[in-house]
N, C-alpha and C positions, 0 to 999 in steps of 0.2 A: 959465861953468857947467861942471859935471863931465862932462856928455855931450860937450861941445865939446873938453875936454881929452882924453878917451878917444878921440874920433874923430881928433884930431890925432896922437896917439901911434900909433894903429893904422894910419893912412895913411902916416905917415913911416917907421915901422919895417917894416911888412909889406904895404903897398900896399892896405889895405882902403879902398874908396871910401866917403866919407861917405854916410849914408842915414838916412831919417826913422825907421826902426824900430830903430836902434842902442840897445842896452842894454849896460851894462858893469859890471863889478866891479873894484875896485882892491885890490891887496895892498900894504900900506905897511910900511916899516921901522919900527923902534922910535922913530926920530927923525921919522917922518911923511913920509918920502920915498917916492914911488911906485916900487915894485920890479917889479910885474907889473900888466898890464892884460889882462883877459879880456873880449872883446867878443862880442856875440851879435847876429846880423842874420838877414835872410831868414826871418822867422817865417811859415812856410807850413804850414797844417794842423797836424800834431802834430810838426813838425820845426823846427829852426833851425840856422843855421850858427854855429860857434864859432871864435874867433880868439884866440890867446894870444901875448902879448909879454912877454919877460923883459928888463927894463932893467938888471939888476944882474949877470947871469951867475950861474953856480953852480947848485946843486940846486933842485928845485921843492919847496917846503914842502907836506907832505901836507895841512895845513889848507887851503891854497889849492885843491888838487884836490878835497877834500871840498866846499868852498864853490862852486867853479866848476860841478861837476856837479850838486850839490844845487840850485843856482839854475836851471840849465837844465831839469832833470827834474822837480823838485818845485815850486819857486816859479813857474816858467813853464809847467808842465804839459806839457812836451814828452815824446814817447816815443822820439825819435831825434834825435841831434845829428850834424851833418855837418861835415866839414872838407874844404877844397879845397887841395891842395898841388901845387907844382911837383915833378915826379919828380927834377929835378936838385938839389933841396934835400934831400940825403940826411939831413942832421941833423934836419930837421923831419919827414921821413918816419919815421925811426927813433924819434924822440921820440913822435910820435902813436901809432905801433904799440905802443910800450911802455906808453902810457897805456891801451891797450885798443881803439883804433880799428882797424877792418878795412877793407881796400880793397874797394870794390864796383863801381867804374867807372873806366875809364881812356880818355882821349881822346889818342891819339898825336900828339905835336908841337903840341898846342893851348895850351900855357902859354908864358910868356916864354922867350926864348933857345932855343926848340925843345924844351923839356921837355914831358913828358906832363902833362896836367891830370888829377890823380888825385883822385877823390872817395872820402873815407873816411867811415865811419859808426860810431857807438856807440849801441847800443840801451839803453834804461833797464834792461831786464831783465838785461842782461849787464854792467852797469857796476859794477865792483868797488869803485869809490869810494863809490857809494851804499850798497852792502852793508856796507862797512867802517864807514861813518858810522852805519848802523843798529846795528851791533854795539857801537860805541863809546858809544852813548847809554844 
């Protein structure tokens, strides 16, 4: 099933543990190969956690970003999306901040390999991907 495929990719690539509330979207190549997986877990109140895996490398298609944030904020009705990142993963930290996530909490030394566990957030009201989607429509 597709949920199992998403769970396997998310666990293998970025260590997301399988959970019952996992939802995911896939971004496919023209040939039907999975290029990106965006997973959503920890649906608590008006929030959820977002996880992104790029299997092909290279740039992030804008359409994927529109779809990913539209799904979380509009389809799922969330007001805030959270990300949890190891501070030692500089590439992921930079990427998430370029997407518009802001750091809100840091637990020193609590992630793998002694990195800080960093909690990032994006609020629906501040999400440029949602605003750009509305303007494109």
